[in-house]
C-alpha positions in Angstrom: 23.6 -16.4 5.4 20.6 -15.2 4.5 19.3 -12.3 6.5 15.7 -11.6 4.9 13.0 -12.0 7.2 9.5 -11.2 7.7 9.7 -10.4 11.5 7.0 -10.3 13.8 6.0 -7.4 16.0 3.8 -8.7 18.5 5.4 -7.1 21.4 4.9 -3.6 19.8 1.0 -4.7 19.1 0.6 -5.9 22.2 1.9 -2.5 24.2 -0.4 -0.3 21.5 -3.4 -1.9 22.9 -2.3 -1.9 26.5 -2.7 -5.2 27.3 -0.7 -8.2 28.5 0.6 -11.3 26.6 -1.8 -13.4 29.3 -4.8 -11.4 28.1 -3.9 -12.0 24.5 -3.6 -15.8 25.5 -7.1 -16.1 27.4 -8.7 -14.1 24.6 -7.2 -15.8 21.4 -7.0 -19.3 22.7 -3.4 -19.2 21.7 -1.6 -20.8 24.3 0.6 -18.5 26.4 4.0 -20.5 25.7 3.4 -19.9 22.1 3.2 -16.3 22.4 5.9 -16.0 25.0 8.3 -17.8 22.8 7.4 -15.4 19.8 8.1 -12.4 22.1 11.3 -13.8 23.4 12.6 -14.3 19.8 11.7 -10.7 19.2 13.5 -9.5 22.0 16.5 -11.6 20.9 16.5 -10.2 17.5 15.8 -13.7 16.1 13.3 -14.4 13.3 10.2 -16.7 14.0 10.6 -19.6 11.2 6.9 -19.7 10.8 3.5 -18.5 11.9 0.5 -20.5 11.5 -2.1 -18.4 9.3 -5.0 -19.1 11.9 -2.6 -17.9 14.9 -1.9 -14.6 12.7 -5.6 -14.4 12.0 -6.5 -14.6 15.9 -4.3 -12.0 17.0 -5.3 -9.7 14.2 -8.7 -10.0 15.6 -7.9 -9.9 19.2 -5.4 -7.0 19.0 -7.8 -5.1 16.2 -5.1 -4.7 13.8 -4.0 -6.2 10.4 -1.2 -8.5 9.2 1.0 -5.6 8.6 0.9 -4.6 12.2 2.3 -7.8 13.3 4.8 -8.4 10.6 7.7 -6.6 9.1 9.7 -7.7 5.9 13.6 -6.8 5.6 15.3 -7.5 2.6 18.6 -9.2 2.8 21.8 -8.2 0.9 21.6 -11.5 -0.8 18.0 -11.1 -1.9 19.1 -7.7 -3.0 21.4 -9.2 -5.0 19.3 -11.7 -6.7 16.9 -9.1 -7.4 19.7 -7.0 -9.3 20.6 -10.7 -11.3 16.9 -10.9 -12.2 16.6 -7.2 -13.3 19.8 -7.7 -15.5 18.4 -10.8 -17.3 15.3 -9.0 -17.9 17.4 -6.0 -19.5 19.5 -8.3 -21.7 16.5 -10.1 -22.8 14.8 -6.9 -23.9 17.7 -5.6 -25.7 18.2 -8.8 -27.6 14.2 -8.6 -28.7 14.7 -5.0 -29.5 17.8 -6.2 -31.7 15.7 -8.6 -33.6 13.0 -6.2 -34.8 15.8 -3.9 -36.3 
C-alpha cells in the first residue's frame, strides 16, 4: 500500500486566518460541501484524491497564503525504496562509464 501523499492543511489555514469554513465558501465561491469534505478527510487522516488547481488558487487568494501553506508532502517507504533504486542504477551507470574511460 502506497502511503505517499500530498495532504491538505485546510483546517490549519482556516484557523490561522481566524475565519470559518462558511466564510471561506462564501468568499471563494467554492461550495461549502466541497470544503467540508476536505476538512473531514483531514480530520480522519485520509488523503484527498485530488484538488482542482482553480480551487487551490481560490483558497490561496481568500486565505492569503501559498499552496505550501495548504499542502504537505509525505514520502512513503515505497517511494523511498524507489528513490534508492533509481540512485543505485545511476551509480552503476556512472561506474560503467568510468570503467570505459580507463
